[in-house]
Backbone bond lengths (Angstrom), bond angles and torsions (degrees), N, CA, C in turn:
res aa  C-N    CA-C-N  psi(-1)  N-CA   C-N-CA  omega(-1)  CA-C   N-CA-C  phi
1 M - - - 1.427 - - 1.549 115.57 -
2 K 1.321 111.98 143.16 1.496 114.80 178.21 1.531 110.04 -65.64
3 L 1.327 113.70 154.12 1.481 116.70 177.24 1.499 112.57 -65.37
4 T 1.336 115.27 -28.86 1.491 118.46 177.85 1.544 106.37 -133.30
5 P 1.322 119.53 73.97 1.361 123.64 -179.51 1.566 110.72 -61.35
6 L 1.339 115.61 153.56 1.438 119.22 173.83 1.537 108.97 -72.60
7 V 1.377 112.85 130.58 1.506 119.50 179.69 1.531 104.55 -115.91
8 S 1.319 112.15 133.91 1.533 117.71 177.98 1.550 106.26 -104.25
9 I 1.336 115.46 121.69 1.391 122.81 174.02 1.478 110.98 -96.73
10 C 1.287 116.56 116.51 1.473 122.56 -176.61 1.527 110.83 -101.80
11 V 1.258 119.66 110.53 1.486 121.36 179.11 1.525 107.63 -97.82
12 V 1.307 114.84 119.67 1.467 122.49 -176.12 1.512 108.25 -101.57
13 T 1.338 116.34 118.71 1.424 121.11 -175.96 1.536 115.32 -127.47
14 Y 1.326 115.24 145.65 1.462 123.30 167.60 1.520 107.81 -154.77
15 N 1.366 113.96 117.15 1.409 120.84 -173.61 1.586 113.59 44.85
16 S 1.295 112.74 53.35 1.403 123.96 -173.34 1.563 113.90 -101.25
17 E 1.322 119.43 15.84 1.443 121.69 -168.73 1.506 112.11 -60.46
18 K 1.309 118.53 -28.71 1.441 119.00 -176.51 1.505 116.84 -69.56
19 Y 1.386 115.77 -29.61 1.415 122.05 -174.19 1.573 115.19 -123.39
20 V 1.304 118.70 -12.34 1.447 119.63 -169.45 1.492 114.73 -60.68
21 I 1.292 119.95 -36.69 1.479 122.47 177.85 1.519 113.08 -64.31
22 E 1.340 115.05 -34.68 1.496 119.59 173.51 1.563 108.29 -63.82
23 T 1.284 116.70 -42.91 1.478 119.71 178.37 1.479 110.99 -61.65
24 L 1.341 119.10 -46.87 1.455 121.65 -178.51 1.534 111.10 -64.93
25 E 1.294 116.66 -39.45 1.438 121.60 178.02 1.565 110.19 -62.45
26 S 1.235 118.62 -36.10 1.464 122.04 177.45 1.538 110.93 -68.91
27 I 1.303 117.36 -27.73 1.349 121.26 175.80 1.556 114.10 -74.83
28 K 1.309 112.22 -40.97 1.484 120.86 179.05 1.507 108.02 -64.30
29 G 1.319 116.24 -31.65 1.518 119.59 -177.61 1.497 114.52 -79.41
30 Q 1.334 118.62 7.28 1.509 119.81 -175.09 1.596 109.82 -68.32
31 T 1.307 115.52 140.52 1.424 123.82 -179.99 1.595 106.90 -70.78
32 Y 1.291 119.67 -31.77 1.448 129.84 174.26 1.556 108.16 -73.35
33 R 1.313 117.81 131.70 1.496 118.40 -175.43 1.504 114.40 -109.69
34 N 1.285 122.88 -22.44 1.460 121.12 -176.96 1.489 110.76 -81.29
35 I 1.273 116.42 79.05 1.449 124.00 -171.29 1.547 111.48 -129.11
36 E 1.339 112.37 135.48 1.502 119.46 171.57 1.618 102.61 -104.67
37 L 1.297 112.63 136.69 1.427 114.76 179.83 1.601 110.42 -115.49
38 I 1.351 112.53 126.41 1.447 118.48 178.82 1.525 108.89 -124.18
39 I 1.300 114.27 131.21 1.568 119.20 178.77 1.583 102.94 -115.15
40 S 1.333 114.35 121.01 1.443 120.09 178.49 1.530 108.79 -117.04
41 D 1.444 114.73 110.90 1.357 119.97 -174.07 1.647 111.16 -107.64
42 D 1.301 113.63 136.06 1.475 117.84 -171.21 1.567 109.59 -99.52
43 C 1.288 117.54 58.99 1.455 123.55 175.72 1.498 113.77 63.22
44 S 1.364 116.46 50.60 1.420 120.25 -179.57 1.537 111.88 -61.14
45 S 1.324 118.28 146.62 1.468 123.51 -179.73 1.516 110.51 -101.59
46 D 1.381 116.56 -4.27 1.468 116.69 174.92 1.505 110.76 -102.60
47 D 1.340 120.26 -154.72 1.452 122.94 -179.81 1.466 115.08 -92.70
48 T 1.295 123.30 26.92 1.427 126.26 177.36 1.535 111.45 -54.86
49 V 1.314 117.26 -54.83 1.522 123.24 -177.38 1.488 109.10 -59.39
50 P 1.376 118.25 -57.85 1.550 117.03 -178.07 1.507 111.79 -55.76
51 L 1.296 118.46 -38.40 1.486 121.49 175.22 1.468 111.75 -60.90
52 C 1.253 119.48 -44.58 1.458 123.13 -177.08 1.544 109.53 -67.49
53 K 1.351 114.31 -40.15 1.522 118.11 -179.07 1.517 109.42 -62.15
54 A 1.341 117.68 -42.21 1.452 122.26 179.50 1.514 113.04 -66.46
55 W 1.316 116.61 -39.24 1.466 120.12 177.22 1.489 108.29 -67.24
56 I 1.282 117.01 -48.95 1.526 118.42 179.48 1.475 113.97 -49.90
57 E 1.434 114.73 -43.66 1.460 119.31 -177.08 1.444 109.61 -62.73
58 D 1.320 119.75 -34.23 1.445 123.15 -179.32 1.512 116.27 -81.51
59 N 1.374 115.25 -20.89 1.453 117.64 -171.01 1.585 115.64 -127.89
60 K 1.319 115.60 7.17 1.501 117.89 -174.60 1.463 115.32 -60.25
61 E 1.324 115.78 -23.20 1.469 119.12 -176.55 1.524 110.90 -76.84
62 Q 1.344 117.66 -8.03 1.452 120.11 177.53 1.527 114.61 -78.31
63 F 1.395 115.07 -11.75 1.482 122.10 -172.63 1.471 111.34 -123.58
64 V 1.319 113.51 156.57 1.461 123.60 173.77 1.537 112.12 -59.19
65 N 1.317 112.68 -43.15 1.430 120.06 179.49 1.587 108.94 -158.17
66 V 1.289 116.24 148.01 1.510 120.67 179.38 1.521 104.91 -134.06
67 T 1.414 112.07 129.93 1.424 120.74 173.27 1.508 112.24 -128.81
68 L 1.261 119.61 133.89 1.470 124.46 169.19 1.484 111.00 -110.61
69 I 1.315 115.36 120.24 1.460 120.71 176.53 1.549 106.77 -107.62
70 A 1.339 117.95 119.60 1.418 121.45 -179.31 1.625 106.81 -118.98
71 S 1.311 113.16 110.20 1.507 119.67 -178.28 1.470 107.57 -74.52
72 P 1.313 116.80 137.91 1.506 124.18 178.04 1.528 112.28 -76.43
73 V 1.323 114.68 -17.30 1.485 120.73 179.07 1.533 109.08 -135.19
74 N 1.381 118.17 153.55 1.380 122.80 174.90 1.454 112.02 -79.75
75 T 1.360 114.92 123.95 1.459 121.96 -173.40 1.531 117.02 -115.19
76 G 1.327 116.75 -12.84 1.448 120.82 178.80 1.546 108.28 104.96
77 I 1.299 114.13 165.43 1.524 120.34 -173.48 1.479 112.62 -65.88
78 P 1.273 121.95 -45.61 1.548 119.37 -175.94 1.522 109.97 -64.08
79 A 1.348 120.00 -38.45 1.461 120.86 -177.15 1.548 107.66 -70.10
80 N 1.352 115.30 -38.30 1.444 119.58 -178.98 1.542 110.45 -64.44
81 C 1.338 113.81 -43.57 1.436 118.38 178.41 1.577 109.29 -63.24
82 N 1.354 116.23 -42.35 1.407 118.52 -174.04 1.590 111.04 -66.62
83 R 1.288 117.71 -31.97 1.502 118.76 178.45 1.532 107.67 -62.55
84 G 1.293 115.42 -41.77 1.543 118.09 179.79 1.474 112.96 -69.25
85 F 1.420 118.48 -45.40 1.433 120.57 -179.40 1.442 112.99 -65.80
86 F 1.344 118.52 -42.87 1.469 121.28 -179.04 1.440 114.31 -66.02
87 K 1.340 116.92 -25.66 1.518 122.26 178.22 1.473 111.22 -80.13
88 A 1.358 116.28 -19.69 1.508 119.22 -173.52 1.573 109.98 -62.93
89 K 1.309 112.79 150.16 1.411 122.09 173.66 1.593 115.19 -117.50
90 G 1.321 113.07 -0.42 1.462 119.40 -179.63 1.469 113.64 -74.45
91 E 1.363 116.24 157.56 1.472 115.17 171.65 1.597 110.65 -67.95
92 W 1.265 115.04 -31.62 1.488 122.47 -179.18 1.481 112.36 -121.15
93 V 1.308 117.65 145.62 1.483 122.19 178.13 1.493 111.24 -121.36
94 K 1.315 114.15 128.09 1.482 118.36 177.84 1.543 104.19 -121.20
95 S 1.349 112.89 118.59 1.509 121.20 -179.65 1.529 106.86 -99.96
96 I 1.336 110.97 148.68 1.454 120.51 179.99 1.525 110.33 -150.51
97 A 1.317 116.21 134.12 1.509 118.53 -179.26 1.492 108.70 -73.68
98 G 1.293 117.42 155.21 1.400 126.21 -174.30 1.575 113.65 -71.89
99 D 1.350 115.10 10.80 1.447 119.69 178.84 1.570 110.82 -127.85
100 D 1.342 115.24 -3.51 1.461 118.80 179.95 1.509 113.35 -102.19
101 L 1.296 119.89 175.24 1.437 120.98 -174.40 1.508 108.06 -132.57
102 L 1.376 115.03 144.72 1.511 120.31 169.96 1.510 108.04 -92.56
103 L 1.358 116.11 137.73 1.419 121.86 172.94 1.494 106.65 -73.77
104 P 1.327 123.43 150.86 1.430 126.04 -172.04 1.463 118.99 -52.06
105 T 1.350 119.31 -34.68 1.444 122.17 178.53 1.507 115.54 -100.66
106 C 1.332 113.95 17.29 1.525 117.66 -179.34 1.462 115.46 -49.74
107 I 1.319 113.80 -59.04 1.514 118.30 -174.04 1.568 108.53 -69.44
108 E 1.257 118.52 -43.47 1.493 121.94 175.86 1.434 113.22 -52.80
109 D 1.397 118.43 -45.86 1.412 120.74 -178.98 1.531 112.82 -70.69
110 N 1.254 119.25 -38.11 1.541 125.62 179.24 1.513 105.44 -63.53
111 V 1.293 117.77 -49.57 1.570 120.92 -174.76 1.540 105.36 -63.02
112 R 1.304 118.71 -46.20 1.509 122.16 -177.39 1.538 108.44 -55.31
113 Y 1.358 115.24 -45.30 1.490 118.98 -176.84 1.511 113.18 -64.19
114 V 1.351 116.68 -49.71 1.486 120.81 -179.69 1.455 111.86 -63.28
115 Q 1.369 118.39 -29.49 1.514 119.03 175.93 1.457 110.56 -71.83
116 E 1.309 118.12 -33.34 1.498 120.25 179.26 1.471 111.15 -73.91
117 Y 1.334 116.92 -34.47 1.483 124.79 -177.77 1.495 113.05 -122.20
118 P 1.334 115.71 76.26 1.492 120.25 -172.04 1.508 115.97 -62.44
119 E 1.321 118.66 -11.58 1.521 120.51 176.21 1.494 111.63 -74.66
120 V 1.303 120.36 -13.74 1.442 124.59 -175.81 1.573 111.10 -72.36
121 K 1.245 116.13 134.40 1.474 121.24 173.98 1.558 110.50 -126.28
122 F 1.341 112.99 -22.83 1.543 117.12 177.49 1.508 107.32 -130.71
123 L 1.319 116.23 112.18 1.479 120.18 -177.06 1.506 108.74 -119.22
124 F 1.341 116.68 137.93 1.455 124.48 177.89 1.593 105.72 -128.56
125 S 1.336 113.13 166.83 1.393 118.89 -173.70 1.527 112.47 -153.33
126 K 1.292 118.39 -174.25 1.512 120.09 -177.51 1.554 107.79 -82.78
127 R 1.298 112.34 146.29 1.460 121.16 175.52 1.545 113.09 -124.71
128 E 1.258 115.71 149.79 1.520 121.74 179.95 1.529 108.25 -106.54
129 E 1.298 117.05 112.60 1.436 118.48 -178.54 1.496 108.55 -82.08
130 F 1.345 117.56 142.89 1.460 119.53 179.19 1.610 106.93 -153.30
131 G 1.314 112.43 159.24 1.480 118.48 -176.75 1.512 109.26 154.59
132 N 1.370 118.59 -169.31 1.386 125.26 -175.79 1.503 113.32 -96.30
133 D 1.349 116.51 -14.70 1.460 118.95 -176.59 1.486 110.11 -98.14
134 A 1.307 119.16 91.83 1.432 122.10 -174.85 1.515 113.12 -66.49
135 E 1.290 117.73 -33.97 1.529 123.83 176.66 1.540 109.53 -60.87
136 E 1.330 113.70 -50.29 1.506 117.32 -176.57 1.539 109.03 -65.06
137 I 1.317 118.92 -40.92 1.434 123.30 175.16 1.493 115.52 -55.32
138 K 1.347 113.52 -42.68 1.475 120.08 178.64 1.508 109.98 -66.00
139 V 1.338 121.77 -40.70 1.398 125.50 179.94 1.631 110.25 -61.45
140 V 1.356 111.68 -49.75 1.505 117.20 176.70 1.509 111.26 -55.66
141 Q 1.285 117.90 -47.88 1.426 120.89 -175.28 1.566 113.80 -64.83
142 E 1.231 113.64 -39.03 1.494 119.15 177.66 1.456 113.40 -68.18
143 S 1.418 117.38 -37.72 1.384 123.11 178.31 1.539 110.52 -66.82
144 R 1.381 115.54 -40.76 1.472 117.65 179.48 1.504 112.37 -68.50
145 A 1.323 116.40 -40.71 1.498 119.60 -177.99 1.522 110.99 -62.35
146 S 1.319 118.32 -32.94 1.470 124.52 -173.26 1.546 110.15 -69.96
147 R 1.348 117.53 -18.70 1.453 122.47 -173.74 1.608 113.30 -116.65
148 Q 1.316 116.80 18.24 1.431 119.64 -175.74 1.527 110.91 -65.06
149 Y 1.346 118.28 -25.81 1.479 123.66 178.27 1.495 110.97 -55.55
150 F 1.297 120.06 -23.18 1.498 124.43 -169.29 1.522 109.52 -57.21
151 Y 1.319 119.77 -40.19 1.428 121.41 -174.97 1.573 114.96 -71.25
152 D 1.319 112.07 -20.57 1.533 115.59 177.41 1.529 112.70 -85.58
153 L 1.344 120.24 -2.88 1.415 124.00 176.06 1.463 113.53 -75.85
154 P 1.310 120.24 150.54 1.445 122.78 171.42 1.543 108.42 -70.06
155 V 1.297 118.23 157.89 1.461 120.96 -170.57 1.498 114.29 -56.56
156 E 1.405 119.18 -37.34 1.415 121.16 178.51 1.518 113.43 -62.00
157 K 1.328 114.30 -37.09 1.505 118.03 -179.77 1.539 109.34 -79.43
158 Q 1.349 117.06 -28.91 1.443 117.98 174.22 1.518 110.94 -59.91
159 F 1.374 114.14 -43.00 1.450 118.56 179.72 1.573 111.26 -59.03
160 W 1.322 116.70 -50.64 1.431 121.10 -179.51 1.560 112.82 -66.02
161 D 1.336 115.68 -34.58 1.438 117.87 174.85 1.560 112.16 -62.36
162 L 1.329 114.70 -39.36 1.500 117.67 177.38 1.522 109.27 -67.44
163 I 1.287 121.34 -38.29 1.420 125.68 -179.90 1.585 112.86 -64.62
164 I 1.325 113.75 -48.66 1.408 121.80 -175.90 1.533 114.53 -77.07
165 K 1.371 115.93 -43.02 1.431 119.54 -169.99 1.601 112.66 -112.61
166 E 1.362 115.44 7.74 1.481 114.84 179.49 1.477 115.43 73.53
167 C 1.306 117.29 -176.32 1.434 118.59 -169.96 1.552 112.95 -80.34
168 C 1.330 116.65 143.38 1.471 117.90 176.16 1.547 109.34 -135.55
169 I 1.292 116.56 13.16 1.485 121.99 -174.22 1.542 111.81 -95.56
170 G 1.282 114.52 128.50 1.512 118.68 178.17 1.502 110.61 -76.79
171 A 1.290 114.47 93.27 1.500 118.84 -173.59 1.569 114.42 -56.34
172 C 1.337 114.56 -29.32 1.478 117.39 -176.21 1.508 114.33 -64.99
173 T 1.417 115.59 -16.10 1.445 116.89 177.50 1.509 115.59 -95.50
174 Q 1.317 117.14 -1.86 1.410 121.86 -174.29 1.483 116.83 -54.08
175 F 1.364 118.84 138.05 1.413 126.62 179.83 1.552 102.69 -139.39
176 I 1.387 113.01 111.79 1.434 121.39 -164.99 1.530 114.85 -121.88
177 D 1.332 115.01 133.54 1.503 117.81 174.57 1.509 107.61 -66.58
178 R 1.346 116.76 128.42 1.478 120.95 -170.89 1.545 107.69 -70.81
179 F 1.344 118.43 -37.04 1.479 116.26 -177.76 1.512 109.43 -65.71
180 T 1.321 120.63 -40.19 1.419 123.24 -178.88 1.526 110.30 -64.56
181 F 1.385 115.32 -42.95 1.423 119.93 178.92 1.476 112.39 -56.77
182 N 1.340 117.02 -45.19 1.486 124.76 -179.13 1.580 109.47 -64.88
183 L 1.345 114.10 -39.29 1.452 120.30 179.40 1.521 112.37 -58.33
184 L 1.374 112.32 -38.33 1.450 119.58 -179.51 1.494 116.07 -79.88
185 G 1.405 114.64 -6.36 1.441 116.83 177.28 1.480 116.58 91.89
186 G 1.325 115.87 2.64 1.433 116.82 -178.24 1.569 117.43 79.29
187 F 1.308 115.36 -172.70 1.489 118.23 179.96 1.539 108.44 -76.23
188 D 1.279 111.82 150.18 1.473 121.47 -179.33 1.504 111.79 -77.03
189 E 1.423 116.94 105.80 1.422 119.34 -172.71 1.507 113.47 -81.78
190 S 1.349 118.59 1.62 1.387 120.89 179.00 1.467 112.88 -82.38
191 I 1.415 119.57 -5.67 1.417 128.86 -178.63 1.575 108.14 -116.50
192 P 1.288 123.41 87.03 1.384 127.00 -161.86 1.509 118.99 -55.99
193 L 1.330 118.11 -32.56 1.467 121.41 -172.55 1.523 111.34 -126.09
194 Y 1.332 117.84 28.83 1.521 118.17 -174.92 1.509 106.35 -152.11
195 E 1.352 118.13 78.08 1.477 119.59 -170.84 1.548 110.85 -89.44
196 D 1.370 120.02 -32.39 1.446 121.80 -170.26 1.459 116.37 -71.98
197 Y 1.293 118.09 -57.32 1.556 122.28 -174.23 1.515 110.90 -52.88
198 P 1.300 121.96 -52.06 1.488 120.15 178.58 1.547 113.75 -52.52
199 M 1.289 115.65 -39.71 1.447 120.02 179.05 1.528 111.48 -65.49
200 W 1.359 119.41 -39.47 1.436 119.95 178.88 1.504 111.23 -67.69
201 V 1.395 116.07 -36.25 1.452 116.81 176.83 1.496 113.29 -69.37
202 K 1.349 117.40 -37.47 1.510 117.54 172.87 1.445 114.00 -61.67
203 A 1.392 115.68 -43.43 1.447 118.51 -174.59 1.588 113.04 -67.01
204 T 1.414 113.57 -47.59 1.373 116.77 -179.85 1.565 111.05 -64.10
205 R 1.371 116.76 -38.05 1.436 118.42 176.14 1.466 116.03 -59.05
206 E 1.376 116.16 -27.90 1.424 122.56 178.12 1.525 112.08 -93.54
207 G 1.308 118.90 7.98 1.423 122.45 176.84 1.503 120.53 91.16
208 Y 1.280 115.41 12.09 1.478 121.55 178.51 1.546 110.63 -92.24
209 K 1.314 118.15 109.48 1.434 121.99 -178.69 1.500 113.34 -75.01
210 M 1.307 118.06 142.92 1.444 120.61 174.12 1.514 112.19 -88.89
211 Y 1.307 115.73 119.38 1.471 120.80 -176.44 1.542 113.30 -102.25
212 F 1.329 114.72 157.12 1.451 119.67 -176.23 1.514 111.81 -130.41
213 M 1.363 114.06 134.22 1.410 119.63 176.06 1.556 107.96 -114.01
214 D 1.336 113.05 128.84 1.436 123.06 -168.28 1.554 108.40 -80.04
215 K 1.277 120.67 55.58 1.419 124.32 174.97 1.509 112.40 -141.01
216 Y 1.336 117.82 149.42 1.396 119.99 178.54 1.536 108.15 -82.61
217 T 1.314 114.39 129.88 1.458 120.39 -178.87 1.559 115.69 -125.45
218 V 1.350 115.10 -17.04 1.489 119.78 -172.89 1.497 110.66 -142.35
219 R 1.390 113.95 143.73 1.385 119.23 169.67 1.518 109.56 -101.70
220 Y 1.290 116.65 120.03 1.467 121.05 -170.59 1.537 108.35 -104.87
221 R 1.345 114.07 115.45 1.482 119.32 -173.13 1.496 109.85 -88.03
222 I 1.319 115.80 127.73 1.531 123.69 174.14 1.598 105.04 -104.14
223 H 1.257 112.66 120.43 1.523 116.48 -179.24 1.536 106.60 -153.34
224 S 1.343 114.68 169.18 1.429 123.53 -175.69 1.472 117.06 -61.31
225 G 1.356 114.52 -20.72 1.473 120.86 -179.89 1.489 114.70 -87.88
226 G 1.352 116.47 -7.82 1.480 118.67 -170.61 1.567 108.58 -75.42
227 I 1.331 113.97 167.19 1.501 120.49 -172.94 1.433 109.37 -82.44
228 S 1.331 119.78 -60.43 1.435 126.32 -172.11 1.527 117.68 -89.23
229 F 1.346 115.54 -36.42 1.454 118.16 -179.43 1.531 110.70 -123.21
230 G 1.281 117.41 141.66 1.511 125.24 173.75 1.542 113.19 78.03
231 N 1.300 119.10 3.17 1.402 117.93 -176.24 1.533 112.24 -80.78
232 K 1.301 114.11 124.67 1.484 120.87 -178.14 1.583 111.07 -98.51
233 N 1.380 116.11 -2.74 1.388 118.65 -177.11 1.581 108.51 -85.46
234 K 1.387 116.50 116.96 1.449 117.81 -176.39 1.442 117.06 -61.67
235 R 1.365 116.68 -37.12 1.478 121.24 -179.11 1.508 109.68 -65.91
236 K 1.306 116.99 -42.66 1.492 117.95 179.52 1.529 111.41 -69.87
237 K 1.254 118.72 -36.62 1.461 121.50 174.93 1.491 111.69 -63.58
238 D 1.324 115.09 -41.06 1.502 118.48 -176.61 1.543 108.61 -68.40
239 N 1.314 116.53 -38.73 1.494 123.41 175.76 1.572 113.28 -62.58
240 F 1.330 112.07 -40.06 1.493 116.29 175.20 1.452 112.62 -66.77
241 K 1.319 117.67 -38.34 1.480 117.89 178.92 1.575 110.41 -68.45
242 K 1.297 116.98 -33.03 1.438 118.49 174.52 1.531 113.81 -62.34
243 S 1.300 112.91 -37.41 1.487 118.14 176.24 1.556 114.39 -65.00
244 V 1.329 110.07 -39.85 1.471 122.11 177.75 1.559 106.79 -59.86
245 L 1.362 115.53 -44.18 1.377 119.29 -178.82 1.558 112.30 -65.51
246 L 1.308 116.81 -44.46 1.464 121.29 175.17 1.496 111.60 -58.63
247 S 1.336 117.44 -39.54 1.462 122.25 175.82 1.496 110.70 -61.64
248 F 1.276 119.10 -43.54 1.442 125.32 -177.74 1.560 109.13 -60.77
249 K 1.318 113.73 -52.01 1.475 120.88 -178.36 1.478 111.89 -59.82
250 K 1.319 121.71 -37.39 1.459 125.42 -173.88 1.520 110.14 -89.85
251 Y 1.264 119.55 -37.74 1.517 120.45 -170.01 1.505 116.11 -112.97
252 R 1.342 118.22 -18.25 1.512 120.39 -179.24 1.495 110.37 -111.79
253 Y 1.298 118.23 -51.27 1.497 120.67 -170.62 1.521 113.34 -53.86
254 P 1.324 120.41 -43.54 1.480 121.00 -179.28 1.579 111.51 -56.80
255 Y 1.312 114.64 -41.15 1.479 120.99 -176.87 1.503 111.95 -79.02
256 L 1.344 117.14 -36.81 1.467 118.62 -179.81 1.497 107.79 -67.16
257 K 1.318 120.13 -30.99 1.473 122.35 -178.01 1.505 108.67 -65.47
258 Q 1.311 118.82 -27.39 1.475 123.39 179.64 1.538 110.23 -66.68
259 I 1.391 113.10 -31.33 1.435 117.86 -177.64 1.492 116.79 -86.03
260 D 1.367 111.07 -46.86 1.493 121.17 -176.43 1.540 109.23 -159.05
261 K 1.318 121.33 105.94 1.360 128.42 -177.61 1.568 112.31 -60.09
262 V 1.303 112.82 -41.46 1.516 118.91 -179.05 1.524 108.51 -68.74
263 G 1.297 117.48 -44.22 1.453 120.66 -179.01 1.491 111.38 -65.54
264 A 1.347 118.43 -38.41 1.456 121.25 175.00 1.422 114.13 -61.45
265 L 1.399 116.05 -44.88 1.450 119.18 175.41 1.483 114.54 -59.52
266 Y 1.377 115.65 -42.25 1.489 117.30 178.73 1.514 112.19 -62.60
267 K 1.363 118.71 -40.88 1.458 119.44 172.97 1.503 112.25 -58.79
268 Y 1.249 115.83 -42.54 1.524 120.71 -176.77 1.515 108.48 -60.90
269 L 1.350 116.16 -47.14 1.420 118.41 176.23 1.473 118.01 -61.40
270 Y 1.335 113.43 -32.19 1.429 122.33 173.80 1.491 114.11 -61.41
271 F 1.331 117.44 -46.31 1.491 124.20 178.02 1.578 108.83 -68.17
272 K 1.312 114.72 -42.32 1.476 116.78 179.41 1.554 109.30 -58.91
273 Q 1.303 115.28 -44.10 1.528 116.67 -176.88 1.475 108.38 -64.29
274 H 1.363 122.86 -37.49 1.435 118.78 -174.71 1.492 111.94 -86.84
275 T 1.320 120.79 4.98 1.513 118.85 173.64 1.530 107.69 -105.81
276 K 1.360 120.08 -1.83 1.385 123.18 179.64 1.608 111.13 -74.95
277 T 1.335 118.07 134.09 1.438 115.99 -177.21 1.602 111.43 -104.91
278 T 1.293 114.85 3.66 1.508 118.76 175.81 1.457 108.54 -112.93
279 W 1.366 113.33 152.73 1.509 119.56 174.57 1.548 111.55 -58.21
280 L 1.364 115.19 -42.20 1.481 117.35 -175.95 1.570 109.26 -70.15
281 G 1.292 116.65 -41.36 1.514 117.57 178.42 1.496 113.76 -62.88
282 E 1.374 116.04 -40.94 1.410 120.51 -174.77 1.613 107.79 -67.93
283 H 1.370 113.86 -45.58 1.425 116.47 -178.19 1.506 117.42 -74.45
284 Y 1.329 117.13 -16.97 1.414 124.33 171.18 1.497 111.03 -61.88
285 Y 1.409 113.63 -51.46 1.455 117.37 -177.63 1.539 109.48 -76.06
286 L 1.343 120.59 -27.16 1.436 120.66 172.43 1.503 110.06 -62.65
287 F 1.368 117.02 -40.97 1.497 118.01 179.80 1.601 107.75 -65.60
288 L 1.257 121.94 -41.99 1.423 124.88 176.04 1.454 113.29 -54.70
289 R 1.360 114.12 -48.14 1.447 119.69 178.61 1.571 115.09 -60.46
290 L 1.351 112.30 -43.88 1.456 118.29 177.94 1.509 112.80 -63.66
291 S 1.289 113.98 -42.21 1.447 122.70 177.22 1.527 110.95 -56.76
292 L 1.316 114.08 -50.99 1.428 119.69 178.60 1.539 113.12 -62.39
293 R 1.320 116.13 -34.94 1.468 119.42 174.62 1.507 112.33 -65.30
294 I 1.298 118.43 -44.83 1.449 122.72 176.38 1.480 114.22 -58.12
295 I 1.368 115.36 -44.03 1.450 121.46 -178.05 1.503 109.01 -67.13
296 T 1.339 118.07 -44.48 1.440 117.99 -177.65 1.536 114.95 -74.88
297 L 1.354 115.67 -21.97 1.486 116.69 174.40 1.490 108.33 -72.58
298 R 1.342 115.10 -38.66 1.497 117.40 -178.95 1.455 112.77 -64.81
299 K 1.405 117.36 -21.86 1.450 125.89 -178.80 1.495 107.90 -96.19
300 N 1.354 117.73 4.34 1.466 123.40 176.77 1.572 110.35 68.28
301 M 1.390 115.92 33.14 1.450 120.50 171.97 1.530 106.55 -108.55
302 R 1.271 117.06 140.04 1.400 119.64 -169.88 1.541 114.34 -110.88
303 I 1.292 117.66 130.28 1.485 125.24 175.23 1.526 102.97 -126.71
304 D 1.317 119.18 119.48 1.403 119.24 -175.10 1.552 116.03 -80.99
305 A 1.300 119.52 169.06 1.449 120.07 -173.46 1.514 115.08 -70.66
306 N 1.315 117.20 -10.67 1.498 120.67 179.20 1.511 111.67 -94.75
307 N 1.265 114.33 16.62 1.504 121.11 175.44 1.503 111.39 69.92
308 E 1.402 118.38 22.33 1.381 122.59 175.97 1.514 112.13 -107.39
309 V 1.270 119.39 127.74 1.475 119.30 176.32 1.466 111.96 -70.47
310 S 1.354 117.89 130.12 1.500 120.05 -166.21 1.478 109.66 -64.57
311 C 1.333 122.28 -33.67 1.465 121.70 -175.89 1.536 111.91 -73.73
312 L 1.392 117.05 -8.59 1.426 118.85 177.82 1.512 110.67 -82.53
């Protein structure tokens, strides 16, 4: 590996006019200089693209190369990320949402780590949550802290941990070897709002361990316009839940069935219940879940109250 390999930073935007300049300024402020900047926009309806164009004109000399990709149609998060990643020329790709911030030594710290440990292809690190919703931030921090053990697991156990207990990886800190990303086929575009978890499942299934660097590299903004956290928009939340259900059916359900068919079905009904937008639809799947629970309890099979199958 070169002492200063080219790193491609891919900024993923959609209606990001409120924060995107902050994001770009945090990239310009990196202590590491061999950077290619790619901005991939998913058909924003606000001034994100004009703002990015103006900023690029003023700051393009700061980078090895700058590319702005503006999609004419909205395609979803995975497709938007793929456009940026597949355009990248760097040995490593660092993605960042158009509302988050890189800490000044983010790229320098990541490069130094992968040079010291050349077996690493997927690297994650600590993030600092910030925003106006203190309650939401607390929930996110507690959830993340409870799963820190994940990175100490061998890759086979990381895979099964992802299957059984869902995603615990802070995608905003990801630092990925571009060749490996391309080898895995990129993000799954069939799941519109959930790009990260399917990639981690694919990677660990193929033997690529998820590594962790114990340093803060990113400030992760939690706000009302976010997709997964802090979003108060019911339609957006419902669409996100549908993507989670699609991910479950494609990446978790087939493997959970190998362990426990009843538990897998119970999980499936749980996700179906939480994607229904009507009272009748939601309570229909709740009824099915409760019925399954009663039947399995009578047969002395246990499913706990937290929707986890006990044998898992």
